[in-house]
C-alpha angles and dihedrals in degrees: 000000000000127000111268119204087133125042114275098220097197096054122098119213107226102179140058122219103285096189107086122241092240120230130219088222135046137204134209113244111244137186112285142165133262098043099326120134137178117268099194089223120146120235119260113237113242142273104058130181108265135192120220113236097336093185095041091233090134093054096267099302109195095014124117114224125198126202113303094022135095146110119307141175134226102051101056123147090209132011117351107300140057142170116267134192118191122228120278137065126291103033119128145164125194146176122216123199137171114229109241094197143010115276149128118242147178118223118205134182137178107236136178126186132185092204143016133272100053117133142214113194143172123204130185118202089343094308116118111237094184140338120203114205106214123230124218105277117141096190117072121269130172123253125188137195107200140208099011105176117213133183125200109285096018115144111238121196125189113188143175123205131199128250139185091303138014121311122203125191133183147158103032117195138190120214126183108250113259111274091221127049110191115183131212126206126175149155084251112069093197094069090049092051091045095050094046090051093045098050092048093046094045094053091050087073095060117113120229104238112243094029112137113225143153124287131206094024116160140143092280099039101042095166095051122214100278140304137285138180109269122235128218099292144120138224113273108168139015120356091225093063125072096225151072122243128220096228093051095039094054091053091047097047100092093044088050091052091051087058090050096254095140095131089054093048093051095046092050095045091048092050090056091045090054091052093055097095136157087249088059090045086245095298110136114225118266100235139012130196118247091265084074091227112066118078112232104255098217088063100033123059103152140334091279098035112058137109112272133159125190099229092058093062092058097037090058089057092045092050093047086057090051091048089054092050092050097044108024085218107163093208087079088068101026103045105099093210092056094040093051089050092054092050095044092047094052097038122020094027092057092044091053095047104044113089113099104063122039112231104180116224094354131065125228121194114237142202124224097243089231101104138275097299090059097041123285124218095216143036086233095093093181089059101033102092112097094016122121099176128020137185095246091050097051092041091052090047089055092053091046089058090052091047090049089054090052092048092047090053089050088053091050096247102129094167091057090046090055090049092056093043087056093047090051092049092047092049092049092049091049092049094051098040101039121355098058095046123223102291136077137208110023090354097059116108110243101169146005127224123230087262090056097254113148117236123210134177130059116346103164104211094016087056100038097049095060097069091029091059089041094236093135113080114250115256140070097330091053092046093050091047092052089051089049093051091049091051093048094048091050092046133073092280093059115122116270088201114091089209091070093043092057090071094062099079089051091051095049095043090052087056096045095249091136100164092051093047092050091048089056092048089054091046092052092047091046091056095054093109095047115107113260117241087247099069093205091056095070121220123348090258089064092060099101096221090065096063098037093050094047088055093052093041090058094051102032096028112036094025096037093217112171115174136200098186097173091058095038093243134130132180126202135188126179112237096171113155124233112289097023102110098185141356131188130190113194128198098011108174116242122161109329096330140034141257132209119216130187129185122197103197114305098308109057129052131176128196128188120193104215094188122117091223138012131051130245127216105225122203104200108194129195121188114244137026106291126189099222137029130181135190113207087343095307116120116243134194108273112245127182135188138178119237118181089343095308123116117227133185110215148174129199110209121172111238113203124212110288092010133119128214129193122202122189136177128203136178 
């Protein structure tokens, strides 16, 4: 991009200001017409911290411009205008505000610079909180200054300084600082750096509830169709659209919980649940604006003409189950809107979408084969036309059944839980005995067309999701298929889209291929400065799914933490890769408190219960059949179990509030 003090007449502005013009008041989202649904989000009490003209569309109202700075056109990140600073030392532009209330905030901005030495800084009462020295990067990337604490009446200054060449800035945004602040320490400095980057980047996408911002913004409708007060939510999808997407959100949910974003998770899940209506044949909509009530217009035209993909229906149920396990929040089983969604998704939805391919005694939800606006069978949109059933759809359906069993137990309905356990077992048996055929690798069936023809070969998501969701029985077929997926992803047919790549660590961790999973985490992190395939998105690291998934892959993947908060239980399993001697995650939220877990190699684990009251039963697992196991140095009876075909030695000590337990195995 070229410097732009003057308008560049040939440029086309593709984006609208994505940072909301924040309001001093807020409203509670309510039920409305024309694709509006209730969010269930409480109003934010006024006044709220507000940025003046965050996208510079009003000419920089409220900003102070020095010589060689101003508002230009032609190189905007969003909308038509942006802040510019000409080359040369000493030029600056700044915004000064008085904090109307106490709070802790993150401040983000999209910035491009043709040279080095430019700055982005935040000061409070004249004291510099942080200054980011900008690298040379002509295309826009997102920079964040985190955890800025303000008290009522504090003077906040946001400033940009010049460098050796032009600096452009646009689309500023305020996020509430993350409620949780887990910390990683390790013998390997790379995992520490990665986690610190990921948690900061992920939280920069969180909307400040009560902010007023545009709705229905996309690459064709850059001005949107109006504004609305934003609900508790976070970005999950492209930065040039004013919405969150179900596919992205489901993959980001656990990472969001680890940052304490439980209100956001519940609001977003509930908004999807509310959109799953009989009129929609129990498909939830694909994307909602940040008001958590208005369907994004680029993806929603009418009740029978909107983007919908089968795996998303089931992943929303699965992730609601995970949210319940992490939080123990009874609203996940008691809220009638959520509960009706779970039941419709695992019953009527399947009944209504199961006609093309006969499946014997089980049912498998199907797409139409006519593209995403008619209902696609797979997340692989390049491969979705003509498919009735796909591997990612049936695998997600399997996990939805298991989640439904968990949620039913939480509700106290053990009979219903047994029903869904049986459905899951029947579906898994059918998949392995019939649906997937007899081969593996390139010969494994990964989809069926609307005419019932089996499809083999490489299917990207409809291949990856099968072992990731653990639908394929453990054993040689699974091992061969994992090898096949790895070879395809590393070859010329590997996905160019970082969104697809972010699933690979999850898949390999689930199958105890720890070194491979860690290699993919490092690869994803290493590509964070590479330009995303959607040019308006910025670098790969500014695709929200990257940061959120790296957070969860550290805690769920490397640390193997699996909670059951409602029943005061937690399971751990070291999945440290070769060469990582030890790893600790401190202050990981579970239930209403936190735990700290450390693994020393694959034979010693430590758990601290940071709660002030209440004990946790800890199942400390170690892969393999070991001869000896101790708890706090005291020998225990050796117990083993098989989980997904893998033998583990384990102990189940009770860890009281404020206490620490150490479990170790030896041979």
